[in-house]
C-alpha positions as CSV (number, residue, x, y, z in Angstrom):
1,Q,124.4,75.6,92.9
2,V,121.3,77.6,93.8
3,H,120.0,80.0,91.2
4,L,117.3,82.6,91.7
5,E,115.5,84.3,88.9
6,E,113.2,87.3,89.4
7,S,110.7,88.7,86.9
8,G,107.8,91.1,86.8
9,G,109.4,94.5,87.3
10,G,108.5,97.5,85.2
11,L,107.3,101.1,85.1
12,V,104.0,102.0,86.8
13,Q,102.2,105.1,87.8
14,A,101.8,106.0,91.5
15,G,98.8,104.2,92.9
16,G,99.3,101.3,90.5
17,S,100.2,97.6,91.1
18,L,102.8,95.2,90.1
19,R,103.5,91.5,90.8
20,L,107.0,90.2,91.1
21,S,107.9,86.5,90.8
22,C,111.0,84.6,91.9
23,A,112.0,81.0,91.3
24,A,114.9,79.3,93.1
25,S,116.4,76.2,91.6
26,G,119.4,73.9,92.3
27,R,118.3,72.1,95.5
28,P,115.6,69.6,94.6
29,G,113.7,68.5,97.7
30,T,114.8,71.5,99.8
31,K,112.5,74.3,100.8
32,F,114.0,77.7,101.6
33,A,112.8,80.5,103.7
34,M,112.8,83.3,101.2
35,G,112.5,87.1,101.1
36,W,112.4,90.2,99.0
37,F,114.8,93.1,99.5
38,R,115.1,96.3,97.5
39,Q,118.0,98.7,96.8
40,A,117.7,102.2,95.4
41,P,120.7,104.1,93.9
42,G,123.0,105.2,96.7
43,Q,121.0,103.4,99.3
44,E,121.6,100.3,101.4
45,R,119.8,97.1,100.6
46,E,116.6,97.0,102.7
47,F,114.3,94.3,103.7
48,V,110.8,94.3,102.2
49,A,109.1,91.0,103.0
50,G,109.8,87.5,104.0
51,V,108.1,84.1,104.1
52,S,108.9,80.9,106.0
53,W,109.7,77.7,104.1
54,S,106.2,76.4,104.9
55,G,104.4,79.6,103.9
56,D,102.7,79.8,107.3
57,N,104.6,82.9,108.4
58,T,105.0,86.1,106.6
59,Y,106.5,89.4,107.8
60,Y,107.0,92.9,106.3
61,A,108.8,96.1,106.6
62,D,106.7,98.8,108.1
63,S,107.0,100.9,105.0
64,V,105.1,98.3,102.9
65,K,102.8,96.7,105.4
66,G,99.2,96.7,104.2
67,R,100.3,97.4,100.6
68,F,102.5,94.5,99.7
69,T,101.8,90.8,100.0
70,I,104.3,88.0,99.9
71,S,103.2,84.4,99.1
72,R,104.6,81.1,98.0
73,G,103.6,79.4,94.8
74,N,102.8,75.8,94.2
75,S,106.3,75.1,92.9
76,E,108.9,74.2,95.6
77,N,110.7,77.5,95.9
78,T,108.6,80.0,94.0
79,I,107.5,83.2,95.7
80,Y,105.6,86.3,94.7
81,L,105.3,89.9,95.8
82,E,102.0,91.6,95.1
83,M,102.6,95.3,95.3
84,N,99.6,97.6,95.4
85,S,99.2,101.4,96.0
86,L,102.7,101.9,94.8
87,K,104.5,105.1,95.6
88,P,107.5,106.9,93.9
89,E,109.6,106.0,97.0
90,D,109.1,102.3,96.2
91,T,111.3,102.8,93.1
92,A,114.3,100.4,93.4
93,V,115.9,97.2,92.2
94,Y,114.0,94.4,93.9
95,L,116.0,91.3,94.8
96,C,114.9,87.9,95.8
97,A,116.8,85.9,98.4
98,A,116.9,82.4,99.8
99,S,118.0,81.2,103.2
100,E,119.6,77.8,103.1
101,Y,122.0,77.7,106.1
102,G,120.9,80.6,108.3
103,P,118.8,80.3,111.5
104,A,115.1,80.4,111.1
105,I,114.9,83.5,113.2
106,I,112.7,86.3,111.9
107,A,114.9,89.0,113.4
108,V,117.8,87.6,111.3
109,L,115.7,87.0,108.3
110,R,114.8,90.7,108.3
111,T,118.4,91.4,107.4
112,T,120.7,90.5,104.6
113,R,122.7,88.2,107.0
114,G,119.9,85.7,107.0
115,Y,120.2,84.8,103.3
116,D,122.8,82.8,101.4
117,H,121.6,83.1,97.8
118,W,120.5,86.1,95.8
119,G,119.0,86.9,92.5
120,Q,120.2,89.6,90.1
121,G,117.2,91.8,90.7
122,T,114.4,93.4,88.7
123,Q,113.8,97.1,88.4
124,V,110.6,98.7,89.7
125,T,110.0,102.3,88.8
126,V,107.0,104.2,90.1
127,S,106.3,107.6,88.4
128,S,104.5,110.4,90.2
């Protein structure tokens, strides 16, 4: 069973920075394409950023491009989300996701359909 664990959320003032981490376990020897999504109260879950299994390809939602950076860590299925110049509208629960069975197509990996495993999420609150 694949388990994803996020960490690093918190409360920050507008203009500040946070770094989220996610570690996936349960499939030794398998590297997943992974991504970050976010969900604010009463809103649908939305794509934030994704990274290929190799780390060579990264892609972002327009709303965070230039402010957020997704990267892979040295561990097999660890990813990070560096968030800078945070805005109040970035406030949400941020969820990590891993794609084990889906097609490696970026258009699909920009949607929830592209992912098979999800973490519980970590709260990010940006105050104005």
